[in-house]
C-alpha positions in Angstrom: 0.1 -0.1 0.1 2.9 2.3 0.8 4.4 1.8 -2.6 1.0 2.2 -4.2 0.8 5.5 -2.4 4.1 6.5 -3.5 3.2 5.8 -7.1 -0.1 7.8 -6.9 2.0 10.9 -5.5 4.3 10.5 -8.4 1.6 10.5 -10.9 0.1 13.4 -9.5 3.2 15.3 -9.7 3.4 14.6 -13.3 0.1 15.8 -13.9 1.2 18.8 -12.6 4.2 19.3 -14.9 1.9 18.4 -17.8 -0.6 21.3 -16.7 2.3 23.7 -16.6 3.1 23.1 -20.3 -0.6 23.8 -21.0 -2.0 26.2 -18.5 -5.0 27.1 -21.0 -6.6 23.6 -20.0 -7.5 25.5 -16.8 -10.3 27.5 -18.6 -12.3 24.3 -19.4 -13.5 23.9 -15.7 -13.7 27.6 -15.7 -16.0 27.7 -18.8 -17.9 24.8 -17.4 -18.9 26.8 -14.1 -19.7 29.6 -16.2 -22.0 27.6 -18.7 -23.7 26.0 -16.0 -24.4 29.2 -14.4 -26.1 30.8 -17.4 -27.9 27.6 -17.9 -29.4 27.4 -14.4 -30.2 31.2 -14.8 -31.9 30.6 -18.2 -34.0 27.9 -16.4 -34.9 29.8 -13.4 -35.0 33.6 -14.5 -38.2 33.1 -16.6 -39.9 31.2 -13.8 -39.0 33.8 -11.1 -40.1 36.5 -13.9 -43.3 34.9 -14.6 -44.2 34.0 -10.7 -44.2 30.2 -11.9 -41.2 30.1 -9.1 -43.2 31.3 -6.1 -46.1 29.0 -6.9 -44.0 26.0 -7.5 -42.2 26.7 -4.1 -45.8 27.0 -2.7 -46.8 23.8 -4.2 -43.8 22.1 -2.5 -44.6 23.6 0.9 -47.9 22.0 0.8 -46.3 18.6 -0.4 -42.8 18.3 0.3 -42.4 14.8 -1.4 -41.1 16.0 -4.9 -41.8 12.8 -6.6 -45.3 13.3 -6.2 -45.5 16.5 -8.0 -45.1 15.6 -11.8 -43.7 19.3 -12.6 -41.1 19.1 -10.0 -39.9 15.7 -11.2 -39.5 17.1 -14.5 -38.1 20.2 -13.5 -35.5 18.2 -11.3 -34.6 15.9 -14.4 -34.1 18.8 -16.5 -31.7 20.1 -14.0 -29.9 16.9 -13.7 -29.6 16.4 -17.4 -28.4 20.0 -18.4 -25.8 19.9 -15.5 -24.4 16.5 -16.7 -24.3 17.5 -20.2 -22.7 21.0 -19.7 -20.1 19.4 -17.2 -19.4 16.4 -19.6 -18.9 18.8 -22.6 -16.1 20.7 -21.3 -14.6 17.8 -19.3 -14.5 15.8 -22.7 -12.8 19.0 -24.2 -10.3 19.1 -21.3 -9.5 15.4 -21.7 -8.9 15.8 -25.5 -6.3 18.6 -25.0 -4.6 16.3 -22.3 -4.6 13.5 -24.6 -3.0 15.7 -27.4 -0.4 16.9 -24.9 0.4 13.3 -23.5 0.9 12.4 -27.4 3.5 14.8 -27.7 1.7 17.5 -29.5 0.8 21.1 -28.5 -3.1 21.6 -28.0 -5.2 24.7 -28.2 -8.2 25.6 -26.6 -10.1 25.4 -30.1 -8.8 21.6 -30.3 -10.8 20.7 -27.1 -14.0 22.5 -28.2 -14.0 20.9 -31.6 -13.1 17.5 -29.8 -16.5 18.1 -27.7 -18.5 19.2 -30.5 -17.7 16.0 -32.4 -18.9 13.9 -29.5 -22.3 15.9 -29.0 -24.3 12.6 -29.9 -22.2 10.6 -27.0 -22.0 13.5 -24.7 -26.0 13.8 -25.0 -26.4 10.3 -24.5 -24.2 10.2 -21.6 -26.0 13.0 -19.9 -29.4 11.2 -20.3 -27.9 8.2 -18.9 -26.3 9.8 -15.8 -29.5 11.9 -15.3 -31.6 8.9 -15.0 -29.3 7.0 -12.8 -29.0 10.2 -10.6 -32.7 10.6 -10.2 -33.1 7.1 -9.5 -30.6 7.1 -6.6 -32.2 10.3 -5.6 -35.6 8.8 -5.6 -34.6 5.6 -3.8 -32.7 7.5 -0.9 -36.0 9.6 -0.3 -37.7 6.5 0.6 -35.5 5.3 3.0 -34.0 6.4 6.3 -31.2 5.3 8.7 -29.3 2.3 7.4 -31.4 2.1 4.2 -30.3 5.8 3.4 -26.8 4.6 4.2 -26.8 1.8 1.8 -28.1 4.0 -0.9 -25.1 6.4 -0.3 -22.7 3.6 -0.6 -24.2 2.4 -3.6 -23.8 5.9 -5.0 -20.5 6.2 -4.2 -19.7 2.8 -5.7 -21.2 4.0 -8.9 -19.0 7.2 -8.9 -15.9 4.9 -8.7 -17.5 2.5 -11.6 -17.7 5.5 -14.0 -14.6 7.3 -13.0 -13.0 6.5 -16.6 -16.5 6.6 -18.5 -16.2 10.1 -20.0 -12.2 9.3 -21.0 -13.8 6.2 -22.7 -16.3 8.4 -24.6 -13.6 10.7 -25.6 -11.4 7.9 -27.1 -13.9 5.4 -28.5 -17.0 7.4 -29.0 -19.3 4.5 -27.5 -22.7 4.6 -25.9 -23.2 4.9 -22.0 -23.5 1.5 -21.3 -20.2 0.2 -23.0 -18.5 3.3 -21.5 -19.3 2.1 -17.9 -18.4 -1.6 -18.9 -14.9 -0.2 -20.1 -14.4 2.1 -17.2 -15.1 -0.6 -14.5 -12.4 -2.7 -16.7 -10.0 0.2 -16.4 -10.6 0.6 -12.7 -9.4 -3.1 -12.2 -6.8 -2.9 -14.5 -5.0 0.2 -12.7 -5.0 -1.6 -9.2 -6.3 1.2 -7.6 -3.5 3.8 -8.6 -6.4 5.9 -10.4 -8.6 6.2 -7.3 -5.7 6.4 -4.8 -4.2 9.6 -6.7 -7.8 10.9 -7.0 -8.1 10.3 -3.4 -4.9 12.2 -2.6 -6.2 15.1 -5.0 -9.3 15.2 -2.7 -7.3 15.3 0.3 -5.1 18.2 -1.3 -8.3 20.1 -1.9 -9.4 19.8 1.8 -6.2 20.9 3.0 -6.4 24.1 0.9 -9.7 24.8 2.7 -8.1 24.1 5.8 -5.4 25.9 5.2 -7.8 29.1 4.7 -9.7 28.5 8.0 -7.5 30.6 10.3 -7.8 33.6 8.0 -11.5 33.1 8.0 -11.5 33.3 11.9 -9.5 36.3 11.9 -11.7 38.1 9.4 -14.6 37.2 11.2 -13.6 38.2 14.7 -12.2 41.4 13.3 -14.9 42.3 10.9 -16.4 45.0 13.2 -13.0 46.8 13.8 -11.5 46.4 10.4 -14.5 45.8 7.9 -12.8 46.8 4.8 -9.6 44.6 5.7 -11.9 41.7 6.6 -13.8 42.0 3.4 -10.8 41.8 1.5 -9.4 38.7 3.1 -12.8 37.0 2.5 -12.4 37.9 -1.0 -8.8 36.4 -1.2 -10.2 33.2 0.6 -12.5 33.0 -2.1 -10.1 33.5 -4.8 -7.8 30.7 -3.1 -10.6 28.1 -2.7 -11.7 28.8 -6.4 -8.2 28.6 -7.8 -7.2 25.3 -5.9 -10.6 23.7 -7.2 -9.8 24.7 -10.8 -6.2 23.2 -10.6 -7.3 20.1 -8.9 -10.1 19.3 -11.1 -7.7 19.9 -14.0 -5.0 17.6 -12.6 -7.8 14.8 -12.1 -8.6 15.1 -15.8 -4.9 14.9 -16.7 -4.7 11.9 -14.5 -7.5 9.8 -16.4 -5.9 11.0 -19.7 -2.8 9.5 -18.9 -3.9 6.2 -17.7 -6.2 6.0 -20.6 -3.3 6.4 -23.0 -1.5 3.9 -21.3 -4.2 1.2 -21.0 -5.2 1.8 -24.9 -2.0 2.1 -26.4 0.6 0.6 -24.0 3.0 3.4 -24.2 4.2 5.6 -21.3 2.5 9.0 -22.0 5.1 12.2 -22.4 6.3 13.7 -19.1 5.6 10.6 -17.1 7.9 8.0 -15.7 8.0 4.5 -17.4 8.6 2.6 -14.2 5.5 4.1 -12.3 3.2 2.9 -15.1 4.8 -0.5 -15.6 4.2 -1.0 -11.6 0.7 0.6 -11.7 -0.4 -1.9 -14.4 1.5 -4.8 -13.2 -0.4 -8.3 -13.5 -0.9 -9.7 -10.1 
């Protein structure tokens, strides 16, 4: 396990070096966030302007069970679908750029966008499939309490692991969602846990970045009355710090997936990665 953790750290470091060669890849999660905000605004703004949103909230207040309200179910599914579609679109573009870089070429932002547009049918199918699974898990969770809800949570976590490589598979093979999930599970087994450990390491790094900001948050709260301007400035800096680290870590995760996929599909070590690490990560046991 210790050796596996060391390999995961080395993989994460190599991903960072790749990112430094193509910093424009950071724009993909940023564009995803902006596009998602615009989509949600496009859904809720008309409802707010016409008063439908207020009536919808009143209906939910009278009957909190969202699954007994057909309009609520349709709206929830629409939000699931649009969110998955936007996130998958830009993630596919990012993965395409990462694979170009790992092949030794120099990708541009336009290369990623064009690749994502070429995969629109697969992205649409994946968003529809993912939204359906998400709705199903949400529905089942709403019908259970205690251990039942815990079991559904574990099932959801297992599903997240199973589809870890699904979008990279879509990018490489252009297949449908069912085959993408099957291939993703196969690749999870093949990497013997390196992908998940490295991903967990990136998640820990994200958590650490938030904890590093905590002393400054406490200081700003305690000193807001005496120094409001400085406290607001500190809050703004903290927000920028958390936002920036989130963009970086999500991009590193995409590069990691792309690197593992390149080795799994082509049997070659990607550019800027150590050959020995990959041989150990994919060894047969």
